[in-house]
C-alpha positions as CSV (number, residue, x, y, z in Angstrom):
1,M,48.5,70.6,229.4
2,N,49.1,73.9,230.8
3,T,46.6,76.6,230.6
4,G,47.1,79.2,227.9
5,A,47.7,79.3,224.1
6,H,49.6,76.5,222.5
7,T,50.5,77.7,219.1
8,D,51.7,75.6,216.2
9,I,53.1,72.9,218.4
10,T,53.9,69.3,217.6
11,L,52.3,67.0,220.1
12,T,54.5,64.8,222.1
13,N,52.3,62.1,220.9
14,S,52.1,63.2,217.4
15,P,49.9,61.1,215.1
16,T,51.0,59.6,211.9
17,L,48.6,60.8,209.3
18,I,48.2,59.8,205.7
19,D,49.1,62.3,203.1
20,G,46.1,63.3,201.2
21,A,43.6,62.1,203.8
22,I,40.9,64.4,204.9
23,Y,40.3,64.5,208.6
24,T,38.0,65.9,211.3
25,V,40.2,67.0,214.2
26,S,38.4,67.0,217.6
27,F,39.8,68.7,220.7
28,G,38.7,67.3,224.1
29,A,40.0,68.1,227.6
30,T,39.3,67.3,231.3
31,D,40.6,69.7,233.8
32,L,42.2,68.8,237.0
33,A,38.8,68.7,238.5
34,G,37.6,66.2,236.1
35,N,35.5,68.5,234.2
36,S,35.2,67.6,230.6
37,A,35.3,70.3,228.0
38,T,32.9,70.4,225.2
39,T,34.5,68.7,222.3
40,V,35.6,71.1,219.6
41,S,35.8,69.5,216.2
42,T,37.0,70.9,212.9
43,T,36.1,69.0,209.7
44,G,37.5,68.8,206.2
45,I,41.0,69.1,207.2
46,T,43.2,67.7,204.4
47,Y,46.5,66.4,205.5
48,D,48.9,67.5,202.7
49,V,52.7,67.1,203.1
50,T,53.5,67.0,199.3
51,A,54.9,70.2,197.8
52,P,53.4,71.5,194.5
53,T,55.6,71.0,191.3
54,I,56.0,73.6,188.6
55,S,56.7,72.3,185.1
56,S,56.5,73.1,181.4
57,T,57.8,76.6,181.9
58,T,58.5,79.1,179.2
59,P,60.3,81.1,178.1
60,S,62.9,78.4,178.1
61,Q,66.5,78.7,178.9
62,N,68.7,80.7,176.3
63,S,65.7,81.8,174.4
64,Y,64.7,85.1,172.9
65,I,61.4,86.6,173.5
66,N,59.6,89.6,172.3
67,N,56.8,89.6,175.0
68,T,56.3,88.8,178.6
69,K,54.0,85.9,178.1
70,V,54.8,82.8,180.2
71,S,53.8,79.2,180.3
72,Y,53.8,76.9,183.4
73,T,52.0,73.9,184.8
74,L,51.0,73.6,188.5
75,S,50.6,70.1,189.9
76,E,48.1,71.5,192.3
77,S,46.5,74.8,193.0
78,A,48.7,77.2,194.8
79,A,47.9,79.4,197.6
80,S,50.4,81.8,196.2
81,G,52.9,82.1,193.4
82,T,55.5,84.4,192.0
83,I,57.3,84.8,188.7
84,T,60.5,86.9,189.0
85,W,62.5,88.4,186.1
86,T,66.0,89.1,187.3
87,R,68.4,91.0,184.8
88,T,71.7,89.1,184.4
89,G,73.1,90.9,181.3
90,G,72.4,92.9,178.3
91,S,70.8,96.3,178.6
92,A,70.5,97.8,182.1
93,D,67.3,97.4,184.0
94,S,67.1,99.6,187.1
95,N,63.8,98.0,188.1
96,S,65.2,94.5,188.2
97,P,64.2,92.1,189.7
98,H,60.6,92.1,188.6
99,A,58.7,89.8,191.1
100,K,55.2,89.4,189.9
101,A,52.6,87.6,192.0
102,L,50.2,85.2,190.4
103,A,46.6,86.0,190.9
104,G,43.3,84.5,190.3
105,D,43.2,81.7,187.8
106,E,46.9,81.9,187.5
107,L,47.1,80.0,190.8
108,N,44.9,77.1,189.6
109,T,46.3,73.7,189.1
110,G,47.0,72.6,185.6
111,A,48.6,74.2,182.5
112,H,48.8,77.9,182.0
113,T,50.0,78.3,178.4
114,D,51.3,81.5,176.8
115,I,49.5,83.8,179.2
116,T,50.0,87.4,180.0
117,L,50.1,87.8,183.7
118,T,47.7,90.0,185.5
119,N,50.7,91.6,187.0
120,N,52.7,91.8,183.8
121,P,56.3,93.1,184.1
122,T,57.8,96.0,182.1
123,L,61.0,94.6,180.8
124,V,63.9,96.4,179.1
125,E,64.8,95.9,175.4
126,G,68.0,94.0,175.0
127,A,68.2,92.9,178.7
128,I,69.0,89.3,179.5
129,Y,67.0,87.8,182.4
130,T,66.7,84.8,184.6
131,I,63.0,83.9,185.0
132,S,62.2,82.1,188.3
133,F,58.9,80.4,189.0
134,D,57.7,79.9,192.7
135,A,54.5,78.5,194.3
136,K,53.0,77.4,197.7
137,D,50.1,75.1,197.9
138,L,47.2,75.4,200.3
139,G,49.0,73.2,202.7
140,G,51.8,75.6,202.8
141,N,54.2,73.4,200.9
142,A,56.6,75.4,198.7
143,A,57.3,74.2,195.3
144,T,60.9,73.9,194.2
145,T,61.9,77.1,192.3
146,I,62.2,76.7,188.6
147,S,64.6,79.1,186.9
148,N,65.3,79.6,183.2
149,T,68.5,81.6,182.5
150,A,69.8,83.7,179.6
151,I,66.4,84.8,178.3
152,T,66.9,87.8,176.1
153,Y,64.0,90.2,175.9
154,D,63.9,91.5,172.3
155,A,60.8,93.3,171.1
156,S,62.4,95.0,168.1
157,A,62.1,93.6,164.7
158,P,65.4,92.9,162.8
159,T,66.2,95.3,159.9
160,I,67.5,94.2,156.5
161,S,69.7,96.7,154.6
162,S,72.3,97.0,151.9
163,T,70.6,94.6,149.7
164,L,71.9,93.6,146.3
165,P,71.1,93.1,143.5
166,A,69.9,96.7,143.2
167,A,66.6,97.7,141.6
168,N,66.7,97.8,137.7
169,S,70.0,96.1,137.6
170,Y,71.3,93.3,135.4
171,V,73.0,90.3,136.9
172,N,74.6,87.2,135.5
173,H,74.5,85.2,138.8
174,A,72.2,84.6,141.8
175,R,74.6,86.1,144.3
176,V,73.1,88.4,146.9
177,S,74.2,90.9,149.5
178,Y,72.4,92.0,152.6
179,T,73.1,93.2,156.1
180,L,71.2,92.0,159.2
181,S,70.8,94.2,162.2
182,E,70.8,91.0,164.4
183,A,71.0,87.3,164.1
184,I,67.8,85.8,162.9
185,S,66.2,82.5,163.4
186,S,65.0,82.3,159.8
187,G,65.2,84.2,156.6
188,T,64.1,83.9,153.0
189,V,65.3,85.4,149.7
190,T,62.6,85.1,147.1
191,W,63.0,85.6,143.3
192,T,59.6,86.4,141.7
193,R,59.5,86.7,137.9
194,T,57.8,89.9,136.8
195,G,58.8,90.0,133.1
196,G,61.1,88.8,130.4
197,S,61.6,85.2,129.7
198,E,59.1,82.8,131.2
199,D,60.0,81.0,134.5
200,T,57.6,78.2,135.4
201,N,59.3,77.7,138.7
202,S,58.8,81.2,139.9
203,P,58.7,82.3,142.7
204,H,62.0,80.9,144.0
205,A,61.8,81.2,147.8
206,K,65.1,80.2,149.2
207,A,65.6,79.8,152.9
208,L,68.7,81.2,154.6
209,S,70.8,78.7,156.5
210,G,73.9,78.5,158.6
211,D,76.0,81.6,158.7
212,E,73.6,83.3,156.3
213,L,71.4,83.9,159.5
214,N,74.1,85.7,161.4
215,T,74.0,89.4,162.2
216,G,76.1,91.7,160.0
217,A,77.0,92.1,156.4
218,H,76.7,89.3,154.0
219,T,78.4,90.5,150.8
220,D,78.1,89.0,147.3
221,I,77.4,85.5,148.7
222,T,76.0,82.5,146.9
223,L,73.2,81.1,149.0
224,T,73.4,77.5,150.2
225,N,70.0,77.2,148.6
226,S,70.8,79.1,145.4
227,P,67.9,79.4,142.9
228,T,68.0,78.3,139.3
229,L,66.9,81.3,137.4
230,I,66.0,81.8,133.7
231,D,68.2,83.7,131.4
232,G,66.4,86.9,130.2
233,A,63.8,86.8,133.0
234,I,63.1,89.9,135.1
235,Y,62.7,89.4,138.8
236,T,61.7,91.1,142.0
237,V,64.1,89.9,144.7
238,S,62.5,90.0,148.2
239,F,64.4,89.7,151.5
240,G,62.5,88.4,154.6
241,A,63.8,87.6,158.1
242,T,62.6,86.7,161.6
243,D,64.8,87.1,164.6
244,L,65.3,84.7,167.5
245,A,62.6,86.5,169.4
246,G,60.2,86.0,166.6
247,N,60.2,89.6,165.4
248,S,59.7,89.7,161.6
249,A,61.7,92.2,159.6
250,T,60.1,94.5,157.1
251,T,60.4,92.8,153.8
252,V,62.9,94.5,151.5
253,S,62.2,94.1,147.8
254,T,64.2,95.3,144.7
255,T,62.4,95.2,141.4
256,G,63.4,95.1,137.7
257,I,66.3,92.8,138.2
258,T,67.2,91.2,134.9
259,Y,69.0,87.9,135.0
260,D,71.3,87.8,132.1
261,V,73.9,85.0,131.7
262,T,74.3,85.4,128.0
263,A,77.5,87.2,127.0
264,P,77.1,90.0,124.4
265,T,78.4,89.2,120.9
266,I,80.5,91.6,118.9
267,S,80.1,91.2,115.1
268,S,80.5,93.0,111.8
269,T,83.7,94.6,112.9
270,T,85.9,96.8,110.8
271,P,88.7,97.3,110.0
272,S,89.0,93.8,108.8
273,Q,92.0,91.5,108.9
274,N,94.9,92.2,106.5
275,S,93.3,95.5,105.5
276,Y,94.8,98.9,104.8
277,I,93.1,102.1,106.0
278,N,93.9,105.8,106.4
279,N,91.6,106.7,109.3
280,T,90.7,105.5,112.7
281,K,87.0,104.9,112.0
282,V,85.6,101.6,113.2
283,S,82.4,99.5,112.7
284,Y,80.9,97.0,115.1
285,T,77.5,95.5,116.0
286,L,76.6,94.8,119.6
287,S,74.0,92.1,120.3
288,E,72.9,94.1,123.4
289,S,73.8,97.3,125.2
290,A,77.1,97.2,127.0
291,A,78.1,98.6,130.3
292,S,81.6,99.1,129.1
293,G,83.6,98.4,126.0
294,T,87.1,98.9,124.8
295,I,88.8,98.9,121.4
296,T,92.5,98.4,121.6
297,W,95.1,99.0,118.9
298,T,98.3,97.1,119.5
299,R,101.3,97.7,117.1
300,T,102.6,94.5,115.6
301,G,104.9,95.8,112.8
302,G,105.9,98.8,110.7
303,S,106.9,102.1,112.3
304,E,107.5,102.3,116.0
305,D,104.7,103.4,118.2
306,S,105.8,104.2,121.7
307,N,102.2,104.7,122.8
308,S,101.1,101.3,121.9
309,P,98.8,99.7,123.0
310,H,96.0,102.3,122.5
311,A,93.1,101.0,124.7
312,K,90.1,103.4,124.0
313,A,87.0,103.1,126.1
314,L,83.6,103.3,124.4
315,T,81.3,106.0,125.7
316,G,77.8,107.2,125.3
317,D,75.9,105.9,122.3
318,E,78.9,103.8,121.4
319,L,77.7,101.3,124.1
320,N,74.2,101.0,122.7
321,S,72.9,97.8,121.1
322,G,73.0,97.5,117.4
323,A,75.1,98.5,114.5
324,H,77.8,101.2,114.8
325,T,79.0,101.8,111.3
326,D,82.1,103.7,110.3
327,I,82.2,105.9,113.4
328,T,84.9,108.0,114.9
329,L,85.2,107.1,118.6
330,T,84.9,109.8,121.2
331,N,88.2,108.6,122.5
332,S,89.9,108.2,119.1
333,P,93.5,107.0,119.1
334,T,96.4,108.7,117.6
335,L,98.1,106.1,115.5
336,V,101.3,106.1,113.3
337,D,101.9,104.5,109.9
338,A,102.2,101.0,111.3
339,M,100.6,97.6,111.5
340,Y,98.2,96.9,114.3
341,T,96.0,94.2,115.8
342,V,92.6,95.8,116.5
343,S,90.7,94.1,119.4
344,F,87.0,94.7,120.3
345,D,85.9,94.0,123.9
346,A,82.6,94.6,125.7
347,I,80.9,93.7,129.0
348,D,77.1,93.9,129.2
349,V,75.3,95.5,132.1
350,A,75.1,92.1,133.8
351,G,78.8,91.8,133.7
352,N,79.0,89.2,131.0
353,A,82.2,89.6,128.9
354,A,82.0,89.2,125.2
355,T,84.5,87.0,123.4
356,T,87.2,89.4,122.1
357,V,87.1,90.0,118.4
358,S,90.5,90.8,116.9
359,A,91.6,91.8,113.4
360,S,95.3,91.3,112.8
361,N,97.6,92.8,110.2
362,V,95.6,96.0,109.9
363,T,97.9,98.5,108.3
364,Y,97.3,102.2,109.0
365,D,98.6,104.4,106.3
366,F,98.0,108.1,106.7
367,T,100.8,109.2,104.3
368,A,99.9,109.8,100.7
369,P,101.9,108.0,98.0
370,T,104.6,110.1,96.4
371,L,106.8,109.9,93.4
372,L,110.1,108.1,94.0
373,K,111.7,107.9,90.6
374,V,110.9,108.1,86.9
375,T,112.8,106.1,84.3
376,P,113.8,107.6,81.9
377,A,114.3,110.9,83.8
378,A,111.7,113.6,83.2
379,D,112.4,116.0,80.4
380,S,114.7,113.5,78.7
381,F,114.1,112.3,75.1
382,L,111.8,109.6,73.8
383,P,112.7,108.1,70.5
384,I,110.2,108.7,67.8
385,A,110.8,105.6,65.7
386,D,111.0,103.1,68.6
387,N,108.6,102.1,71.3
388,S,109.3,103.5,74.7
389,K,108.6,102.4,78.3
390,I,108.3,104.9,81.1
391,R,108.5,103.5,84.6
392,I,107.1,105.5,87.5
393,D,108.0,104.2,90.9
394,F,106.0,105.3,94.0
395,S,106.8,105.4,97.7
396,E,104.3,102.6,98.4
397,P,101.9,100.2,96.6
398,I,98.9,101.9,94.9
399,T,95.4,100.6,94.2
400,A,94.0,103.3,91.9
401,Y,95.2,105.9,89.5
402,N,94.3,107.9,86.4
403,V,96.8,108.7,83.7
404,D,96.2,111.3,81.0
405,A,98.7,111.4,78.1
406,S,98.8,114.5,75.9
407,S,100.9,115.8,73.0
408,K,101.8,119.5,72.7
409,L,101.4,119.1,68.9
410,G,98.0,117.4,69.4
411,T,99.2,114.0,68.1
412,N,97.1,111.0,69.0
413,L,99.2,108.9,71.3
414,N,99.1,105.1,71.3
415,T,99.8,104.1,74.9
416,S,99.1,101.3,77.3
417,I,99.7,101.0,81.1
418,Q,100.8,98.1,83.2
419,Q,100.5,98.4,87.0
420,D,102.8,96.6,89.4
421,S,102.4,96.9,93.2
422,D,104.2,100.2,93.6
423,S,104.9,101.3,90.0
424,L,103.3,102.0,86.7
425,V,104.9,101.2,83.3
426,I,103.5,103.3,80.5
427,S,104.2,101.9,77.1
428,V,104.4,104.6,74.4
429,N,104.2,103.1,70.9
430,A,106.0,104.5,67.9
431,P,105.9,106.5,65.8
432,L,105.9,109.8,67.5
433,T,106.2,113.3,66.0
434,S,109.6,115.0,65.9
435,L,110.2,117.8,68.3
436,D,107.0,117.2,70.3
437,T,106.5,117.5,74.1
438,L,104.6,114.6,75.7
439,T,103.0,115.1,79.1
440,F,101.8,112.3,81.4
441,K,99.6,113.5,84.3
442,V,99.0,110.9,87.1
443,T,95.9,111.8,89.2
444,N,93.8,110.0,91.8
445,L,96.9,108.2,93.0
446,T,95.5,106.1,95.8
447,D,97.3,103.9,98.2
448,R,96.0,100.7,100.0
449,G,94.8,102.8,102.8
450,G,92.7,105.1,100.5
451,T,94.9,108.1,100.9
452,V,95.1,110.1,97.6
453,G,98.4,111.7,96.7
454,D,99.1,114.9,94.8
455,A,98.9,114.9,91.1
456,I,102.2,114.1,89.3
457,E,103.1,115.6,86.0
458,I,106.0,114.3,83.9
459,S,107.0,115.6,80.5
460,Y,109.3,114.3,77.8
461,Q,110.7,115.6,74.6
462,T,110.5,113.6,71.5
463,S,113.7,113.3,69.6
464,I,114.3,115.4,66.5
465,L,114.1,113.1,63.6
466,A,117.6,112.1,62.6
467,D,119.1,113.6,65.8
468,Y,120.7,110.4,67.0
469,N,122.5,111.9,70.0
470,N,119.6,114.1,71.2
471,D,121.4,117.3,71.3
472,Y,118.7,119.3,69.5
473,K,120.7,119.4,66.4
474,V,121.1,117.4,63.3
475,D,124.8,117.7,62.5
476,V,127.9,115.9,61.6
477,Q,127.7,113.5,64.6
478,D,124.2,112.5,63.5
479,L,125.5,112.0,60.0
480,A,128.2,109.8,61.3
481,N,125.6,107.7,63.0
482,F,123.5,107.7,59.9
483,V,126.2,106.4,57.6
484,S,127.5,103.9,60.2
485,L,124.0,102.4,60.5
486,W,123.4,102.4,56.8
487,P,121.6,100.4,55.4
488,N,120.2,99.2,58.7
489,L,118.1,102.3,59.4
490,D,114.7,103.7,58.5
491,L,113.7,107.3,58.7
492,G,111.0,107.6,56.2
493,P,108.9,108.3,54.5
494,A,107.5,110.9,57.0
495,N,104.5,113.1,57.2
496,G,104.2,116.6,58.5
497,T,106.1,119.8,58.2
498,I,109.7,120.2,58.9
499,P,110.8,119.8,61.7
500,Y,107.5,118.2,63.0
501,L,107.7,115.1,61.0
502,T,106.1,111.8,61.9
503,P,108.0,108.9,60.4
504,E,106.1,106.1,58.6
505,M,108.9,103.7,58.2
506,D,108.8,101.4,55.2
507,G,111.5,99.1,56.3
508,L,113.8,100.2,53.5
509,A,117.0,102.2,53.4
510,N,116.9,104.4,50.3
511,L,116.9,107.9,49.0
512,R,113.8,108.8,51.0
513,D,115.9,108.3,54.2
514,V,118.7,110.3,52.7
515,G,116.3,113.1,51.7
516,I,114.7,113.2,55.2
517,F,118.1,113.4,56.9
518,T,119.2,116.2,54.4
519,R,116.0,118.2,55.1
520,M,116.4,117.9,58.8
521,W,120.1,118.9,58.5
522,H,119.2,122.0,56.6
523,W,116.5,122.9,59.1
524,S,118.9,122.4,62.0
525,Y,121.6,124.5,60.2
526,A,119.1,127.3,59.6
527,N,118.1,127.3,63.3
528,N,121.4,126.6,64.9
529,G,123.9,127.9,62.3
530,A,127.5,126.8,61.9
531,S,129.4,129.8,63.1
532,S,133.1,129.8,62.6
533,K,134.9,127.3,64.8
534,V,138.4,126.6,65.8
535,F,138.8,122.9,66.5
536,T,141.3,121.7,69.0
537,S,143.9,119.6,67.3
538,I,143.5,115.8,67.6
539,G,145.7,113.5,65.6
540,E,148.3,114.5,63.0
541,P,147.5,117.6,61.0
542,I,146.2,116.8,57.5
543,T,147.9,118.1,54.4
544,I,145.5,120.4,52.6
545,N,146.5,121.2,49.0
546,H,145.4,124.5,47.6
547,S,146.1,126.6,44.5
548,S,144.7,129.8,43.2
549,D,141.6,128.1,41.9
550,K,141.0,125.1,44.1
551,I,141.4,123.5,47.5
552,I,141.8,119.8,48.1
553,V,141.0,118.5,51.6
554,P,142.0,114.9,52.3
555,I,139.9,112.5,54.4
556,P,141.5,109.8,56.6
557,D,140.8,106.3,55.6
558,N,139.2,105.4,58.9
559,A,136.8,108.3,58.8
560,V,133.2,107.7,57.7
561,A,131.9,111.2,58.2
562,G,133.1,114.6,58.9
563,E,132.6,118.4,58.9
564,I,134.7,120.9,57.0
565,L,134.2,124.6,57.7
566,L,135.9,127.1,55.3
567,Q,135.9,130.7,56.6
568,Y,137.0,133.2,53.9
569,Q,136.9,136.9,53.0
570,E,133.7,137.0,50.9
571,T,134.9,140.3,49.4
572,D,137.9,138.7,47.9
573,I,136.9,135.2,46.8
574,D,134.0,132.9,46.2
575,L,134.3,129.2,47.3
576,G,132.3,126.4,45.9
577,L,132.0,122.6,46.5
578,S,133.5,120.7,43.6
579,D,132.3,117.2,44.7
580,E,128.6,116.3,44.9
581,V,126.7,113.3,46.3
582,T,127.4,109.9,44.9
583,E,125.8,106.6,45.6
584,N,128.4,105.9,48.3
585,R,128.7,109.3,49.8
586,M,126.5,112.0,51.2
587,V,127.6,115.6,51.0
588,I,125.5,118.3,52.5
589,S,126.6,121.9,52.4
590,N,125.5,125.4,53.3
591,R,127.0,128.7,52.3
592,D,126.7,131.8,54.3
593,A,127.9,134.5,51.9
594,V,127.4,137.3,54.4
595,Q,129.7,135.7,57.0
596,G,132.0,134.1,54.4
597,L,131.4,130.6,55.7
598,L,131.0,127.4,53.8
599,A,129.9,124.4,55.9
600,V,130.2,121.0,54.4
601,N,129.1,117.7,56.1
602,F,129.9,114.4,54.4
603,G,129.4,110.8,55.1
604,Y,130.5,107.5,53.4
605,M,128.0,104.7,53.2
606,K,130.7,102.4,52.0
607,Q,134.3,101.9,52.8
608,M,136.6,103.7,50.3
609,Q,140.2,104.6,49.8
610,N,141.8,107.9,48.9
611,K,138.9,110.0,50.0
612,E,139.0,113.8,49.6
613,L,136.8,116.8,49.1
614,G,137.5,119.5,46.6
615,F,136.5,123.2,46.6
616,S,136.7,125.7,43.7
617,V,138.1,129.2,44.3
618,Q,137.1,132.3,42.3
619,H,138.9,135.5,43.1
620,K,137.0,138.7,43.1
621,G,140.1,140.9,43.0
622,K,143.8,140.8,42.4
623,S,144.9,140.9,46.1
624,N,145.8,137.8,48.1
625,S,143.2,136.5,50.6
626,D,143.6,134.5,53.8
627,F,141.1,131.7,54.8
628,T,140.7,129.2,57.6
629,I,139.8,125.5,57.3
630,S,138.4,123.7,60.3
631,Y,137.8,120.0,60.1
632,V,136.6,117.1,62.3
633,Y,136.4,113.4,61.2
634,Y,134.5,110.6,62.9
635,D,134.9,106.8,62.6
636,V,132.1,104.2,62.6
637,N,132.0,104.4,66.3
638,N,131.2,108.1,66.2
639,T,134.6,108.8,67.7
640,V,136.7,111.7,66.6
641,V,139.7,110.4,64.7
642,N,141.1,113.7,63.5
643,M,140.3,117.4,64.2
644,G,142.1,120.7,63.7
645,T,142.1,124.1,62.3
646,Q,144.6,125.5,59.6
647,D,145.0,129.0,58.3
648,F,146.1,129.7,54.7
649,D,147.1,132.7,52.5
650,L,145.5,132.3,49.1
651,K,147.3,134.2,46.4
652,A,145.3,135.9,43.7
653,I,146.3,134.3,40.4
654,P,144.8,135.4,37.1
655,L,143.4,132.9,34.8
656,E,145.2,134.3,31.6
657,F,148.1,136.4,30.5
658,A,147.3,140.1,30.3
659,L,149.1,143.4,29.8
660,H,147.2,146.3,31.3
661,E,147.1,150.1,30.7
662,N,149.9,151.9,32.4
663,Y,149.1,154.4,35.1
664,P,149.3,157.3,34.9
665,N,149.1,157.9,31.3
666,P,150.3,160.4,30.1
667,F,152.9,160.5,32.8
668,N,155.9,162.5,34.1
669,P,158.3,161.4,35.4
670,T,157.3,157.8,36.2
671,T,154.5,155.3,35.3
672,T,153.5,151.8,36.3
673,L,153.3,149.0,33.8
674,R,150.9,146.1,35.0
675,F,150.6,142.6,33.7
676,D,149.1,139.2,34.7
677,L,150.7,135.8,34.7
678,P,148.5,132.7,35.2
679,E,151.6,130.6,35.7
680,V,155.3,130.8,36.4
681,S,156.9,132.3,33.3
682,N,160.1,133.8,31.9
683,I,158.9,137.2,30.6
684,T,160.4,140.1,28.8
685,L,158.9,143.6,29.1
686,T,160.4,145.9,26.4
687,I,159.8,149.7,25.8
688,Y,160.2,151.0,22.3
689,N,160.1,154.5,20.8
690,M,158.0,155.2,17.8
691,L,161.0,154.4,15.6
692,G,160.9,150.8,16.8
693,Q,164.1,151.2,18.7
694,K,164.5,149.4,22.1
695,V,164.6,152.0,24.9
696,K,164.3,149.8,28.0
697,T,164.2,146.1,28.6
698,F,163.0,144.3,31.7
699,N,164.0,140.6,31.7
700,M,162.3,138.6,34.5
701,Q,163.0,135.0,34.7
702,S,160.8,132.4,36.6
703,T,158.3,135.1,37.5
704,P,155.6,133.5,39.7
705,A,152.0,133.5,38.7
706,G,150.1,136.5,39.9
707,Y,149.5,140.1,39.4
708,H,152.7,142.0,38.7
709,S,153.8,145.6,38.0
710,V,157.0,147.4,36.9
711,T,157.8,151.1,37.4
712,W,159.5,153.0,34.5
713,D,161.3,156.2,35.3
714,A,161.7,157.4,31.7
715,T,165.3,156.2,31.4
716,N,166.9,153.9,28.9
717,D,169.0,150.8,29.5
718,L,171.9,153.2,30.1
719,G,170.1,155.1,32.8
720,E,169.7,158.2,30.6
721,Q,166.6,160.2,30.6
722,V,164.6,159.9,27.4
723,G,162.7,162.7,25.7
724,A,159.0,163.3,25.7
725,G,156.9,161.5,23.2
726,V,154.9,158.4,22.5
727,Y,156.4,155.1,23.5
728,L,155.3,151.4,23.1
729,Y,155.6,148.7,25.8
730,Q,155.4,145.0,24.9
731,L,155.0,141.9,27.1
732,Q,156.3,138.5,25.8
733,A,155.7,135.3,27.9
734,K,155.3,131.8,26.7
735,G,153.9,132.8,23.3
736,F,151.9,135.6,24.7
737,V,152.7,139.0,23.1
738,K,150.9,142.2,23.8
739,T,151.8,145.9,23.0
740,R,150.3,149.1,24.4
741,K,151.1,152.9,24.1
742,M,152.0,155.4,26.7
743,V,152.8,159.1,26.5
744,L,155.7,160.8,28.3
745,L,155.3,164.5,29.0
746,K,158.1,167.0,29.7
């Protein structure tokens, strides 16, 4: 009750008012003197002891915002209010805290939704704040502070990067890749068809979920909400995202993405299974272009290949869709002569792998076929009267060839050919022409791989007709064959000119065959001759009987043919063959008078006993002559049974008795009396004078045949010289008597 100011006091007798009531407050006073003051009254005084409440605040706790808008509800109008942003983390904010007073309508009671304050704060990107709401009502009651913590201020939109699939790519799946600059609250990957196969469900907008919303790289993932795409359709793939603060990323789109889940097919491949080839060319057809492809050669047999397998990548045009026919790869393998499995692989641009196509047992043969062996050997003889077969063996099987058969003499050849895997058999049909050369030329010799070998030329000689042992001669050995085969042989008749005869066998053994053999023997002798020979002794020497006028050569019983050569002095004697051909014996002879050589071949067509050959001798002079007999005999097996050479001295023996003119005549003091004895004789040579008286007698007993002479020295039987004059000399021998005159001069 004291005088003076009483400020903001609680009365001792304080009233109990009713909250919310409106009062008029009147002040009255009586001083100590009893004076009453004029009553002072104030009206419209509201008694308010209830604090205001703040509710429905945003941003909420742990939220992300990209603006400074706020929401709150006041239970009553406030006399004042403040919203304070206090940094608690994240980016630094040097101006924190940001206490912003409410103004104007912002103080009104009721809801204030998503408003931008008149006093709007400037926040820092990436900073984390606690937002506190404060208010006092008109009664001065302060509201309980409302604080929302961990509010991140984020005004930057998220970025989407490193997206896959890439533009204009091919995929065989719906997997995607992307990188988020920050975690997002929502995101969508949308596949929108722009071409290719129809897709009635396009677009396919697929929301991201779970970890797919997290910040960072999401690589080659299959979305939880993966789309069902259409094979062959072309899409634009769009990536959208909104972060926790509601910032929307710029949409990232990739165009021209082809969805391809169909694997490429490889067809029409060569080389084919079980084939043979001589090059590394290949053929294949791709149903679509490939991103990569490989052809692999793996050795499975044949020659060793240390570099196997040969995996060769396709390049350039080799990867294009369509047919690739008989091409040489850019990366061509180097193979050996071996067996391989050839495998074709391809992956299309979407990554679909084709089913491997393999061809097994492919034999690569780069080596040309060559000649291994010829049977009979080249340059050997082909029989002219019998069919022949020529076998040509090659280094490997062949598939093609040409054979040209020709005759040096121009004979039309009758041939046929049989092919085995790795050989040819050429049948040459008789008859052929004697002494011909046949040439067989094999060209275009092609193996299973198609490699062509060099031309092969093979020549043969045809036998000489009647040359049974093919020694280019028709001689005694062939005669031995001839008579041994008789009558089971056939040489003729024959056409042509010696020696180029073509037999036309008649199936008979007769004189035609003998004649052909004889003609061929004479041709051979004329071309080869039968020069003097000295035969090595085989067997016991034969006993050859000879006299002045004949020679008898015995033939062994087991001999069927033989040759006898008589070499003589043609100036001294002439030799002749006494025996000729009979029905059981062939005798062929040739005389060379210049060389003094008589060659005789003989053959017996029938077994005989006491066989011999006789030769006649005619002396050309009175002197003795030596000669040589060479002989060889063959049995039925053409084996030598006897062979040898013997030398003889053949005495000159006259054919008749004769007394010849003495020499000299006239004479002094001696003269020679000559006489001939054709046989051994006892002779008397008597000299008479003209009176008939015996002057000298020469008695010569058993005088051998031959040419003889006696010298008279003009003496008588007493050894006395006789006088000059005419004398007679007389030869007496076996009834032969001959007298001649001679004159002695003094």
